C-alpha positions in Angstrom: -10.3 -5.8 37.2 -8.6 -3.0 35.2 -8.9 -2.9 31.5 -5.7 -3.6 29.5 -4.5 -3.0 26.0 -1.6 -4.3 24.0 0.4 -1.6 22.2 3.0 -2.2 19.5 5.8 0.3 18.7 7.4 -0.5 15.3 10.7 1.1 14.4 10.7 2.4 10.9 14.5 1.9 10.7 15.0 -1.6 12.1 11.4 -2.8 11.5 11.5 -4.4 14.9 8.3 -4.5 17.0 8.2 -3.7 20.7 4.9 -5.0 22.2 3.8 -3.9 25.7 0.6 -4.7 27.7 -0.7 -1.5 29.3 -3.2 -1.2 32.1 -5.7 1.7 32.1 -4.8 4.4 34.7 -1.1 3.4 35.2 1.8 5.5 34.1 4.7 4.0 32.0 8.1 5.5 31.2 9.3 5.1 27.6 12.9 5.6 26.5 16.2 3.9 25.8 17.0 3.1 29.5 16.9 -0.6 30.4 14.9 0.2 33.6 11.9 1.6 31.7 8.6 -0.3 31.3 8.8 0.5 27.5 12.3 0.3 26.0 12.7 2.0 22.7 16.1 2.2 21.0 17.0 4.7 18.4 19.0 7.8 17.6 18.3 10.7 19.9 15.9 8.6 22.1 16.6 9.7 25.7 17.0 7.3 28.6 13.6 8.6 29.9 11.9 10.3 26.9 8.1 10.1 27.5 5.3 9.1 29.9 2.5 7.1 28.5 -0.9 6.6 30.2 -3.8 4.5 28.9 -7.2 5.9 29.5 -10.7 5.4 28.1 -10.0 8.3 25.7 -6.9 6.6 24.3 -3.1 6.4 24.8 -1.8 9.7 26.1 1.9 10.6 25.6 3.7 13.4 27.6 7.3 14.6 27.0 9.7 14.3 29.9 11.7 17.5 30.6 11.0 19.1 27.2 12.1 16.1 25.2 11.4 16.3 21.5 8.2 14.4 20.4 6.2 14.7 17.3 3.0 12.9 16.2 2.4 12.4 12.5 5.1 15.1 11.9 3.6 17.7 14.2 5.5 18.6 17.5 3.5 18.2 20.6 3.5 20.5 23.7 2.2 19.2 27.0 0.6 15.9 25.7 -1.2 14.2 22.8 -3.5 11.2 22.2 -2.0 8.5 20.1 -4.3 6.5 17.7 -3.8 3.2 15.9 -1.5 3.8 12.9 0.0 7.1 14.2 3.7 7.8 13.5 5.6 8.8 16.7 8.9 10.6 16.5 11.2 10.5 19.6 14.0 12.8 18.7 14.8 11.7 15.1 13.7 8.1 15.6 10.4 7.1 14.1 7.9 4.5 15.4 4.5 3.5 14.2 1.9 2.9 16.8 -0.2 -0.3 16.4 -3.1 -1.6 18.5 -3.0 -5.3 17.4 -6.5 -6.1 18.8 -7.9 -2.8 17.7 -11.0 -3.3 15.4 -10.0 -2.5 11.8 -12.2 -0.1 9.8 -11.9 -1.1 6.2 -12.1 1.5 3.4 -14.4 -0.7 1.4 -17.3 -3.0 2.4 -16.2 -6.1 4.2 -17.5 -9.4 3.0 -18.9 -11.6 5.7 -18.2 -15.3 6.0 -20.9 -17.8 5.0 -21.4 -21.4 6.1 -22.4 -23.6 3.2 -24.0 -26.2 5.4 -26.6 -23.6 6.5 -26.9 -21.8 3.1 -27.5 -24.6 0.6 -28.0 -23.7 -3.0 -26.4 -21.0 -5.2 -24.7 -18.0 -3.8 -23.3 -15.0 -5.8 -20.2 -12.9 -5.2 -19.9 -9.5 -6.8 -20.0 -5.7 -6.7 -23.8 -5.3 -6.5 -25.5 -4.9 -3.1 -27.9 -7.7 -3.9 -25.1 -10.3 -4.1 -24.9 -12.7 -1.3 -21.2 -11.7 -0.8 -20.8 -8.0 -1.8 -17.3 -6.6 -2.5 -17.7 -2.9 -3.3 -14.6 -2.4 -5.5 -14.3 -1.3 -9.1 -12.0 -4.2 -9.7 -14.9 -6.6 -9.0 -17.5 -7.4 -11.6 -21.2 -7.0 -10.8 -21.7 -10.7 -10.9 -18.1 -12.0 -10.4 -18.4 -15.6 -9.2 -20.9 -18.2 -8.0 -20.7 -20.7 -5.2 -22.7 -24.0 -5.5 -23.3 -25.5 -2.0 -24.8 -28.8 -1.1 -24.5 -31.1 1.8 -21.4 -32.9 0.4 -19.3 -30.2 -1.3 -18.9 -26.6 -2.3 -18.0 -25.6 -5.8 -16.9 -22.2 -7.2 -17.2 -20.8 -10.7 -16.0 -17.6 -12.2 -18.7 -15.7 -14.2 -16.4 -14.5 -17.0 -15.3 -11.6 -14.7 -12.8 -9.1 -16.1 -10.2 -9.6 -13.4 -10.8 -13.3 -12.7 -11.3 -15.6 -9.7 -8.3 -17.4 -8.4 -8.0 -20.6 -6.3 -4.5 -21.2 -4.8 -3.1 -18.7 -7.3 -4.6 -20.4 -10.4 -7.2 -18.6 -12.4 -10.5 -20.5 -12.7 -11.7 -21.9 -16.0 -15.0 -23.7 -15.3 -16.4 -24.9 -12.0 -14.1 -26.5 -9.4 -14.7 -28.0 -6.0 -13.2 -26.3 -3.0 -11.0 -28.3 -0.6 -10.2 -27.6 3.0 -7.6 -24.8 3.2 -8.0 -23.5 -0.3 -7.3 -19.8 -0.8 -9.8 -17.9 -3.0 -8.8 -14.5 -4.4 -11.0 -12.0 -6.1 -9.0 -8.9 -7.1 -7.0 -8.1 -4.0 -9.6 -9.6 -1.6 -8.6 -13.0 -0.1 -10.6 -15.8 1.5 -9.8 -19.2 2.9 -12.2 -22.2 2.8 -12.4 -23.8 6.2 -14.6 -26.7 5.1 -17.5 -25.1 7.0 -17.1 -21.5 5.8 -15.5 -19.2 3.3 -13.7 -16.9 5.7 -12.3 -13.5 4.7 -8.6 -13.2 5.5 -7.9 -9.9 3.7 -10.9 -7.7 3.1 -9.1 -4.4 3.0 -7.9 -4.6 -0.6 -4.4 -3.5 0.7 -1.0 -4.9 -0.3 2.0 -5.7 1.9 5.2 -6.2 -0.1 7.9 -8.5 1.3 11.2 -8.8 -0.6 13.6 -11.7 0.2 17.1 -12.0 -1.2 16.2 -10.3 -4.5 18.9 -10.2 -7.2 18.9 -9.3 -10.9 21.6 -10.5 -13.4 22.2 -9.6 -17.0 24.9 -10.4 -19.6 27.3 -7.5 -20.2 27.7 -7.3 -24.0 31.1 -5.6 -23.7 32.8 -7.7 -21.1 30.9 -10.9 -21.9 30.5 -11.3 -18.1 27.4 -11.6 -16.0 26.6 -8.3 -14.3 24.5 -8.1 -11.2 22.1 -5.0 -11.3 20.5 -5.9 -7.9 22.3 -7.7 -5.2 20.6 -9.5 -2.3 17.9 -7.0 -1.4 15.5 -7.8 1.5 12.9 -5.4 2.9 9.2 -5.1 3.9 6.8 -2.4 2.8 3.5 -2.3 4.7 0.1 -1.1 3.4 -0.3 2.7 3.7 3.5 3.4 3.5 4.9 5.9 1.0 8.4 4.7 0.1 11.0 6.6 -2.0 13.7 4.8 -4.0 16.8 6.9 -4.4 20.3 6.4 -5.8 22.8 7.7 -8.3 22.5 7.0 -12.0 22.9 3.3 -12.7 22.4 2.3 -9.0 19.4 0.1 -10.0 16.4 2.3 -9.0 14.1 1.6 -12.0 15.4 -2.0 -12.1 14.2 -2.5 -8.5 10.9 -0.7 -9.2 10.2 -3.0 -12.1 11.2 -6.1 -10.1 8.7 -5.1 -7.4 5.9 -4.6 -9.8 6.6 -7.6 -12.1 7.2 -5.7 -15.3 10.8 -6.9 -15.4 11.1 -9.8 -12.9 14.2 -10.3 -10.9 16.6 -13.3 -11.7 16.3 -14.7 -8.2 14.8 -14.2 -4.7 11.2 -13.5 -4.0 8.7 -10.7 -4.2 5.7 -11.5 -2.0 2.3 -9.7 -2.1 0.4 -10.4 1.0 2.5 -13.6 1.4 1.9 -14.8 -2.1 4.7 -15.0 -4.7 4.1 -12.2 -7.2 5.9 -13.8 -10.2 4.0 -17.1 -10.0 0.7 -15.5 -9.3 1.0 -12.3 -11.3 -2.4 -12.6 -13.0 -4.0 -12.6 -9.6 -2.4 -9.2 -8.7 -2.3 -7.6 -12.2 -5.5 -5.5 -11.7 -4.3 -4.2 -8.3 -1.1 -2.7 -9.6 -0.9 0.9 -10.8 2.2 2.1 -12.8 3.0 5.7 -13.9 6.1 5.9 -16.0 8.4 8.9 -16.4 6.9 9.9 -19.7 3.4 11.2 -19.9 0.8 8.5 -20.8 -2.1 10.7 -21.9 -3.3 12.0 -25.3 -2.7 15.7 -25.4 -5.7 16.6 -27.8 -8.6 15.5 -25.6 -10.0 16.8 -22.4 -9.0 15.6 -19.0 -12.4 14.0 -18.4 -12.4 12.2 -21.7 -8.9 10.8 -21.0 -10.2 9.3 -17.7 -13.4 8.0 -19.4 -11.5 6.2 -22.1 -9.3 4.6 -19.4 -12.3 3.6 -17.3 -13.9 1.8 -20.3 -10.6 0.0 -21.0 -9.6 -0.9 -17.4 -12.9 -1.4 -15.5 -15.2 -4.4 -15.9 -17.5 -4.0 -19.0 -20.6 -4.1 -16.7 -19.6 -0.9 -14.9 -22.4 1.6 -15.5 -21.8 5.2 -16.7 -23.1 6.4 -13.4 -20.4 4.4 -11.6 -17.7 5.6 -14.0 -18.7 9.2 -13.5 -18.6 8.7 -9.7 -15.1 7.1 -9.9 -13.9 10.0 -12.1 -15.3 12.7 -9.9 -13.5 11.1 -6.8 -10.2 10.8 -8.7 -10.3 14.4 -10.0 -11.0 15.7 -6.5 -8.1 13.5 -5.2 -5.6 14.9 -7.7 -7.0 18.5 -7.4 -8.0 18.7 -11.1 -11.8 19.1 -10.8 -11.8 22.6 -12.2 -9.7 21.4 -15.2 -11.9 18.4 -16.1 -13.4 19.9 -19.3 -10.2 21.5 -20.6 -8.1 19.9 -23.4 -4.8 18.8 -22.0 -2.6 21.0 -24.3 -4.9 23.3 -26.3 -5.7 26.1 -26.5 -4.1 26.8 -23.1 -1.8 23.9 -22.0 -1.9 22.5 -18.6 1.3 23.0 -16.5 3.9 20.3 -16.2 2.7 19.4 -12.8 -1.0 19.2 -13.9 -0.1 16.9 -16.8 1.7 14.6 -14.3 -1.5 14.6 -12.2 -3.5 13.6 -15.2 -1.2 10.7 -15.8 -1.6 9.8 -12.1 -5.4 10.1 -12.4 -5.5 7.7 -15.3 -4.0 5.0 -13.1 -6.2 5.9 -10.1 -9.5 5.4 -12.0 -9.1 1.6 -11.6 -8.4 2.1 -7.8 -5.1 0.1 -7.6 -4.0 -1.1 -4.2 -0.3 -0.5 -4.9 1.0 2.3 -7.0 4.5 2.5 -8.6 5.8 5.9 -9.8 9.0 6.0 -12.0 10.6 9.5 -11.6 7.2 11.2 -12.3 8.5 14.5 -10.8 11.5 14.6 -13.1 11.8 18.0 -14.8 9.4 19.8 -12.4 10.4 22.8 -10.4 11.0 22.5 -6.6 7.6 23.9 -5.6 5.7 21.5 -8.0 7.9 18.6 -6.9 6.9 19.3 -3.3 3.2 19.4 -4.1 3.4 16.2 -6.0 5.2 14.4 -3.1 2.5 15.6 -0.7 -0.1 14.2 -3.1 1.6 10.8 -3.1 1.7 10.9 0.7 -2.1 11.6 0.7 -2.6 8.6 -1.5 -0.7 6.4 1.0 -2.9 7.8 3.8 -5.8 6.2 1.9 -4.0 2.8 2.7 -2.5 2.5 -0.8 1.1 1.2 -0.9 3.0 3.9 -2.9 6.6 3.3 -4.2 8.3 6.2 -6.0 11.6 6.5 -7.8 13.0 10.0 -7.4 16.2 11.8 -8.5 16.2 14.3 -5.7 16.1 14.1 -1.9 14.8 17.6 -1.5 11.2 16.8 -0.6 11.5 13.3 0.9 10.5 14.5 4.3 6.9 13.7 3.5 7.5 10.0 2.8 7.6 7.2 5.5 10.7 5.3 4.3 13.7 5.8 2.0 15.4 3.0 0.0 19.0 4.0 -0.9 20.8 2.0 -3.5 24.4 2.0 -4.6 25.6 -0.2 -7.4 22.6 -2.5 -6.9 23.1 -2.9 -3.2 20.7 -1.8 -0.5 22.8 0.6 1.7 19.9 2.2 3.7 16.2 1.4 4.4 14.6 3.6 7.0 12.9 6.9 7.7 14.3 10.1 6.0 14.8 11.6 9.4 17.2 8.9 10.4 19.2 8.8 7.2 21.6 11.6 8.0 22.5 10.1 11.3 22.9 6.7 9.8 25.6 7.9 7.4 27.2 10.3 10.0 
């Protein structure tokens, strides 16, 4: 019997998913034609655009008659192997490749389920390897929570952790019994109690944002009328996507950004993080949200390293060791390309450049390893070259499976992002890939 594999093609513009079951060794035609085995609709998608073949090496794609195909932004010649998560361009239409039953490789250690009936007594959850359930994240305290298991019930207790333990969205205060179906959240890691086991349901630490019918109303002082700043916005942003919010002055860019991160909640509608309402469960997600405002957020008279050290002591659990802090800082400095500037004062005697100062502000947020990052016009005032380098840096952060949402005042360098949100007078007028935007507006 031949081996088979389900492949999903997700359109970045319509967000629709096309799932097909492919058999190893057989050839499939993909394109906009209704007679194809794989029907993919989009601008510039030819009737027969590509051949796909599933082999033990992976999913191979080959252009038909010199059709335009790119994988992760790079044009292909004869053929290419597609991997889970790759971005495939057919002409100017963008699709993400997903293997639904492909084993996920998490970026942090994955907690394993436990069965309380077979592990009676006290079990610990925390950052240390010797914990019964280890979660290797700087957002998790060394000893974060305890589980008390006996033959009749299982209870959970928070151990005065910095970022808290939540059951069904409520922060724990004392020891409480777990009921069948209870959801337990520690930082951005989620579990469900099945009655027989505490099963991990989200061990990646990633955040998916779902927006449903969002609107924001304020009272206009001059007209004494209600003014709607955001009007019926619905969209989905997946983990690992770099999304740019663009619009003219007063279109609602920063209002939408702050509605998505909870700083200034919307009047109505819903913002869901991993299926949970952000506004009613904000404390559960507070530690996973990073925010960089337009104005610099660092003291100018200290060194880059000291700025990050102070932030680490403020934002990370008090039980984080100096060795751990130094390790986090080294990784962040390398990520924002400031390792060689670590010991220099930010503005004396030789000031850092505007772009470097912006990267220090970004590094301050990255020390706590947020799962979702909001950037409010952080490239404003930078020259075109620096703006481009910053946008590429944001794209690299998204490649680490962080959700990155950025307000920008220019469309010059949005080609590196996955999706563009275009606003006009508070309304969503476009949500899709930057490559498809021009065609959408004609």
